[in-house]
Structure formats: structure tokens, C-alpha cells
N, C-alpha and C positions, 0 to 999 in steps of 0.2 A: 636690617634696618627698615626695609620696606614693610615687613610684617608688623613691626612696632608702630609705624606711622599709620598703617591701616587700622590697627586696634585703637589708636588715639582718635582717629577720625570717627570711628563708630561710637566711641565713648562720648565724644562731643555731640554727635547727633542725638544720642540717647538722652544726654543731659538736657539739651534744649527742649526735648519733649516733656521731660519731667517738670521743668520750670514753667512751661506754658500751661501745664495743668495744675499748678500749685493752688488755684482757687478752690479746688476740691479737697484740699488737705488742711489740717489745723496749722496754726501759726508755728507751733513747735516743730511740726513735720516740715513746714516750709523752711524754717531756719536750718534744719538738718540738710535739706536738699541744697540750699544755697551754699553751705559750707563744703559739702562733699561732692556735689554735682554741678558746681558752677562752671558754665561754659568757658568763662574767662580763665579759670584755673586749668582746664583741659587745653585751652588754646595756648596758655603759657608753656605747658609741657611740650606741645607740638612745636612751638617756636624754638625751645631749647634743643629739642631733638633735631630740628632742621639745621640749627646752627652747628650742632655737633657733626651732622652729616656733611655739611659744607666744609668743616675743618678737615674731616677725613679725606674728602676729595682733593683738597689742596695739598695734602701730604703725599699724594701720588707723584713720583718723580716724572718729569717731562723729558722728552728726548732732547739731548744736547744739540746745540746748533753747531754747524761746521762738521769737521771730520770726527767720527766717533772711534777712530782707531788710535792705539798707542803703539808706536813703532819702536822696537828695541833692537832687533837684529839688523845687520847691514845686508846688502845683496851678497857680499862674499860669505857672510855667516850662513845665509840660507843655502848658498851653493855647496858649502863644505858640510853642513849639517843635514840637509834634506835632499837636495837635488842629486849631488854626486853619489851618496850612498844608495839612494833608491834606484837610480838609473843603473849603477853598476850591478846591484843585486838582481835587477830584472834581466839585464843582458846575460848575466852569468847563470841564471836559473834554467836556461835552455841551451844546451850545447852538445856537440858530438865530440867525444874525446877518443882519439885513436892512439893506441899504444901498440907495441910490438905484439902481434897476434891477438889483439883485443880491441873491440870497438864498444864504447860505453855511451849510451844516450842519456844525457842528464836532463831531467825535467821534473816538475812537481808531479807527485803521484797521490799522496795522501791528502785527506781533508786539511790537515794541519799545514802541509806545505802549500796548498793552494791558498789558504787563509793568509799565510805569510806573504806570498807574492802579491796578494790583493792589497795588503797594507802598504807595501812599497808603491803600488800603482796609485793608490789614493793620495799618499804623501806627495808623489811626483806631480800628480795632476793639480792639486791645490797649490803647490809651490809656484806654478805659473802665475797664479793670481797674486801671491805674496810678493813676488819679485818686483812687480810693476805698481805696487801701491804708491800713490803720490806721497812724496816726502822721504821715501826710503833712499838712503845714500849707498854708494858702492862700498865704501869702507868708512870706518870711524875716523874723525879728524886726527891727522898726524900718522895714520896707519898706511901701510903699503899693501899692494897685492902680494899674495903668497909667492908667486913666481916672478915678481917684478925684477927686472934686470936680465931676464932670459932674452936672448936675441929674438926680436920680432914682437915681444910682448909690450903693450903700452904701460906707461906709468899709471898709477891710480888716478892722478889728476887728469891726465889725457883721456883715460877711459871714461871718467865722469863727465868730462867736457863732451865727449862723443855722445853719451846718453842724453845729456842736457840739450844738445843741439838737434837731436833727432828723437824726441820723446815718443812720437807716434810710432816710429819704427821699432823702438825698444818694446813698447806695449804690444805691438803685433807679434814680436818674437815670444813674448810671454804667453800670449794667446795660443800661439802655435805649439808651445810646450804643453799647455793645458790640453789642447786637442790631441796631441800625441799620447799624453797620459790617459785621456779618455779612451783612445783606441786600444791602448794596452789593457785598460780596465775591462773593456768589453770582451777582449780576447780571454782574459783571465776568468771572467764570469762564465764564459762559454766553454772554458777549459780547452781552448783551442791552441795547440802548440804552434801550428803554422801561423795562426793569428798573432801570437806573441812574437814570432820571428819577424813578421811583417811590421808590427808596431815598433819593434826594436830598431829596425832599419829607419823608419820614419823618425823615431826619437833621435837617432844618431845624426840624421841630416839636419834636424832642427837645432840641436846643440852646437854642431859644428858651424852652422850658418850664423848663429848669434855670436859665437866666440870669434869668428873671423871678422865680424863687423865691429864689435865693441871691446874685444879682449886682445886678440893677437892678429890684427889685420896684416902685419908685416912678418908673420912667422916664417921661419926658415926650415924647410923639410929636406933632410938629407936624401939623396937619390941613390937607388941601387944602379949598378951598371946597366946601361941600356934602357933605363926607365924614363918615361916622359915626365916632366914636372907637373905637379898638381896645379890645376887651374886656380889662379888667384894667390899663389904662394911664391915667395922668393925661393931661390935655389941656393943651397950651400955650395960654396966653392972651396 
């Protein structure tokens, strides 16, 4: 469009020069220049093009006001579909398996295996952001938590109340999950097995801390004989 406008401008400038020197031409030549090189005619074209350009500019969509996100999944959906599968896969990707007369070191070795654990790390990391997006609910209306009714587990309604009453704390746990995911991602990119083990321990601490705050604060953990109870957990009798 800019090239067309420049051409029109040059044409108009040239036309004015022709008209100003019309005294040196015959009347028939003057008439020809008036019809075909009339500055007003070129100006009209310029105006039409400018109007068309303005119309094109108005057609460009503007950024919507308010939130630009469309939330579909619930927090429980994300936990079941993204967080749990990714975390489990990362924890299980590095392990020492001891059987009778044999010790097997399980870890990613090929490029394909490293690429797969990296996908899990990416999914887990960004899930920390998805979980705490404003407006996302724990479960769909009328639905229950998958393990609701288990001793120590809150109902969906009580868990949602806990999140609503402490939103900043819930967001902080989401950020902590994101940070643990980034730590895992860095270890994967460095192909550091020890780094993945360390990140896995941090991930476990974050997950358990959030769950004991908003999911099963009253969990009951069976004790082995002579074992001290876990801090913050009820004891099965």
C-alpha cells in the first residue's frame, strides 16, 4: 500500500507541473492534459486509497479486554492428566533395581529416551502455571474428588474452600511446582542423573506439602512397629 501511495503522490506532483505549463500547449493539448492529468483526479484516487487503507487497519483484531484464557479442565483434570503421569514417569526414569544376584541401573541413555523425559519435565513445569490460573476450579460442579471418602481426605467442597481462603498460598505451591520442574528440566538438559535424583526429591517434597495443605491434611498413615509417626499426620489405631 505504501508503494501505491508513493506512486500516486509522484503522479500528482507531475500533473501539477503539466497544468502549470499549459500556456505553452495548444487548446486541444490542454484539454487532453486536463482530462488525464487533472490533479483533482489523482487526488481523488489518493483519497480512495487512503480510505481503503483505513478500512484495512480497522479490520485488524484488537486484544480482548480482561482475561484472554478459556478454562476447560479442572484442577483435578490437570492433576490426573498432566501432573501425576509426568511426575511418576520422571521418578521412575532413574532407579536402581536389585534382584537376586543382579543390580540394574535404570536411567535414560539414548537420545530418544532423553527427549522423552524432557517432554515430561516440560509438561510438569508448565502445569504449575495451569493449576493456579484465576477462575480454575478444583472439580466440575457436582463432581467429587477421586479419592473422596478415604480417611483423612477432604471433600471437594472443603478442599475448594481451603483454596479460596488461602489463594496466595495455593499460588505459591504452584510456583514451587514450576520451580521443581525447572530444576528437573535443567538436570535433563545436562543429562545429569544425580541432578534428576535431587530434583525428584524436591518434587516429592513440593507435591506432598501442597497435598497435606489442600487435599489430605488429616491423612492417616499406618505405622510399622516401632516407627515414629510422620510429622503432621494422624496415626492409625
